[in-house]
N, C-alpha and C positions, 0 to 999 in steps of 0.2 A: 765376019770372022766372030767365033764365039767364044765366050771366054767362063771356068768355072766347068766345075765337074759335068756330064753329060746325066738328065734325069733317066732313070728307067720308065719307059713307057705304062701309062696304065691306062687299059682299058675293061669296061664293065660288059660284062653280060647283062641281056634283057630283066633277068630274073633276078640280081645285081640292083641293076638299075632301080629296077622297081620299090624294091627293097629298101635300098638307101632313100630315095626319095621319100618315103614314108619313113623311115627315119627322123628326115630333114626337117617334116611338117611335124610331127609328133610334141603334144605339149605335155606327154606325162611320162616320156626317157629323161634321165638326167641332161642335165643343160651339156654335159662332156659329149657323152655320144650323140647328140643331136651336133653339134660345132662338126667331129669327128667325119660325120656322114654328107654336111656339107664341103670340107676341107677335100674329101675322095669325087665327090662329085665337081667342084670347083676343078680339080686336077685334073679329071677325064676329059673336061668342055675346054682345055689348053691353059689356065691359070697358070702364073708361075705361084713359086714359093714366096717369092714377096710381096706379089699381090696379094696370096689367101692368106699369108702373116697380118697384112695390115688389115683386111676386113675382117681378121677373125681376135686381134689384136692378139696375136702370141708373138713370138720368136720365129725366126724362122728353120733354128734347130727345131723347135718343136715339129712345125707344121713337116718338115722332113721327114721326123722320126714316124709318126704316124702316117705318112705317105709310104713311105718303107715296109710296115707293117703291114699294112692292105694289101701290101702288095706279095707280100712272102705268105699273110697267112688268110688273103679276103675280109670277111664281113668277121668272122672269128676273132682277128687282130682289132677290130676300132674295137671291145671289150678290155677293161682294164686286168692285169694278169692278178692271179692269188698273193695274196700279199704274206709273207712271213710271221708268225706269230707263235703265241703257250699253245702248245698240241693239247685237244682236247683230253680233259681227266675223267668225263661219264661217256663211262659204253652205250651201243645203241641198246642194249639187253636192259640197262638200267632205264633207259630212258621208255623204253616199248612196257616195261612191269609197271613204270608210274600214270603215263595212260591206261594202262591196262585197269590199275584200282581206280585211278580217278572213275573213270568211264563205267565200270561194271561193278564196281561195291560203295558202299555208304559206310562212312566212320564210326567206330562203335561210339564215340562220344557223343555224335551228333545228326543231324540230317543231311548235312552237306560236308566236303571238302575244303578244308580253310588251308594256305599256302604253309600256315606253320605248321599242321596237321599231315599236309601231305609230305613234308620233309620229315619230321619225326618218325612218321609209316617208312619210308624208302631210304631214310638214310642220306638223304640229298640234302644239299644248306638252303636255306629259305630263297636268299636270290636264285641261285639255279633254278629253281621252283617255280620261282614268279616268271621268269625268263621262258621258261618253257611253256607255260600257259598261256602264258601271249604270242608265243611264235606257230599254236597249237589251237589259238581260238579258243582255250577252254578258261570256263567260267560259271564253276560251281557253287560261285555265290549269290549266282541272277537266277531267275526263274521267268518263264512268258505263259502265261494264262491263255486257255483255249477253250472252245465249248463247240461240242459237233453237234450240227441239227440233227431233231429227231423228225422232223417233219416228214411226214411219208410225201408229200408233192417237190422235196426240195430243190431237185430238177429242175420241174417246169417252173417253178419261182422263178429260178436264178435265170431260166434263160429266158422269161418274161419282163425280168425288171433289167435285167442288162443289155436286153435288144432296147428296150427303152432309152438306154443309156447312150447306147454306139449308135443305135437308126432310128432318132423320134420320128413320130408319125406327124406328116405335113395338115397346117391348119392346126394344130392341136400343141396346146402347153402342158410341160409336164412339172409338175410339183414334188417336191421329196418336204412330207409334212412330220411334225413330228412333236414332242412335249420333251423341256427339259424342266422337271419337276422340283420340288421343294429348294430353290436356290434361296439361301438366308445370306438374310442380312447381317452380316458378323460385322461388330463394331470394334477396335482392338482397343485394349482395357488402357494403353500409354501410344503417346503420339507415334508415327512412323518417323526413324532416322534414316536423312536420306542418305544416297550412295555418292561416294566419293571417291581418290583417286586412291584406289589401292584398297577399299573395302567395301562391301555391297551394301546395300539396303535395309536395315534392324527393325523387324518386327517383334513385338510381344507374340507369345507363343497360346497365352488367352486372350480371351474376346469373349462379349455379351453379345445375345442373341436378338434380334430385334424383331423378329418376324420370316415371314419367306414369302414367295411367287414363284409362278407358274408362267414358262414362258413358251408361248407359241411361236411357231415357224415354221414358214413354207418356203423352197427354196426353189427356185425358176432353175432346173439343170442347162439353159441355154445362156440368158448370160449371169449368173450367178446374182443376180439380185433376194434379197430377203424381204420379204413379209411376216411382220413379228407382231403379237399383243398377250401383254404379262396381264395375268389374270390372277386375282387371289386363292381359288381351287383349282383342282384336275378331276374335271367329272364329265360328263358328254353333255351337261349343260353349256360347260364352258367351250367344250369341243365344236358342237354347232354353231354356237356365236360366233367361234372365228372361222368357221366354214360359210358363215352369210357372210361376214365380212367381207372376206376372201372375195367370196363370187360376185360381189359389189363393186370390186376393183377389176375383171375379168371380163375382157370383149367378149358380146352375144356369138358371134361368131363361130369362139374359138373351142374343141374341146376341151377338155381337163384331163389328165390324170395323173391319178393323187396314187404316191407310194406310201404307205403306212407300216407300219409293226404290226402286230396282234394282240397289241395291247387291250383291254376289257372296254375299254373308251371310246374306241374306232368301232367297235361290233356291237356295238349299244343299237337296240332293234329302235329307235327313233331315229339316231344316226342313217342307221339302213332304209327307212323310209322317207329321209331329205333326199339323200342321193337316189333313191328309187325313183322320186317324183320330175327328176334332173336326169334327162337321158344321155344326156352330154358329160357327166362325171362317171369316169371309169375308175373303180379302186384300185389297187396291186398289192396285196400283204406279201410281207419280205417273209421267208423261212423262219420259224419260228429259234432262236437262238444265231440272228442273223443280224442283227442292227447296222453291221460292218456296211451291206447293201445301201443303205437308207444314206446318201452323202451328207442330208441334214446334220447326220452326226459328227462330221466330218467340220462343219460348220460352230457346232453348237461347242466343239473343241477347243476351237479358235475363241470365240469369244469366253468363254471359260479363263484359258492362259490371257487372254490381253487384258480383260476389263474387272472379271469378279473375284478370281483364286486370290491374286493377291490387292482385292481393293479394302478399304475400310469405308461401312455405308451407318450411316447414324441410326438408321430406318430405311422400313422398306419401301418406303417413295423415294428417298434420295436411290436407295440401288434401281428401283424401274427406272429414274432419271435417268440414272449412268449406263444403263441399256439401252434405253432407247436412242440415246446421244451416241453409244455407240454405234448402232445399225444405221444412224445417219449418217456417221461418215462411210462406214462401211459400203454404204447403199452409192456413196457417188463417186467412188473407183472397184465398185462390184466388178469381179470376173469370176468366168464360169471354172468349178474344179476339174480337171486332166483326168477321164475317166480312160484306162488306155486295156485293164482286162478281159478277156473275153468269157464265155460263159463256158469255155469249153476249155480255158486253162485255171480258171476258178474250178472249177469239177476233178482237174489232175489232179489241183494241190490238196484237194481235199480225200482224192484216192490215194496219194501219197501220203498222207497224214495218218489215213483209216490203215493203210499199211502199217507203217512203222508202230500204230498202237496196237495191232495185232499179235506183233512181234515182239512187244514188251511183255517182259516177267517179271512180278513182282515177286 
């Protein structure tokens, strides 16, 4: 003998079952939507409303409500209904005019639009303009720098270097080599105020310069290990000295592929002669204005962020010691950078950028 009202049958199509299982596994959908998807799946498997309510920690009435919503409206019934609110006071035409003005014109009073300038020109409140800028991801106050390579062999060099990253040769070492020059040993004029609960670390804006050093680095793309050396100057003599020390650390049976930029130091006649006398060395130059192709640049950004920019150094010796200490700790837990971009994807992106530039009117 059964008690209570009989439940409406709930059967799922194959497509609905696949969609609901995707919802139930999602980590990006709202929690309520994930729970409703589980509710429907469990109900289709014969679970009672009481059991489902216990598992979800909901009331039986709530479980019954969403079960019935799905039966009546299927997947669309799992979404929240639109809630009543104040009607919009901004017409679509006003929004379109604001966006068009921001994207196609410059303000007469400056180089870019501010929220206040855009509000004054459009007659819309500052708070509304701010919300619209956020909704449409408009950031007139920001810029992003770029530089297109003028290298006539850009395509060939990109394919060559990316090929080394994605498919390195056997019995060979691929090293990204470069220098970070003119690293200043800056000493703050007053002690650093330590960070605390509710306030950030405080440093003085002025400093005393104690000299500079140049950091030479070679990054092994296979392991992420870095070989470094600090030198007082940045000439071909120092670069050759760095290569000699590097050569002494590399097993003789390995070929060596060096990825470097077009700085004059790397193309000096004495450097070329030294490389020519060692057939196992193969040098690969990045295209002009394309230092982003050299993975060691990413490591330079890492050491700058973690050990140099916010440091205070009483001398060049102190700076060099801090750099060497960072390198030692880094090499204990080094990992290679994950390079995923193919040559074709890079060239397609460059083509889109060129197309965008060619269509820009000044």
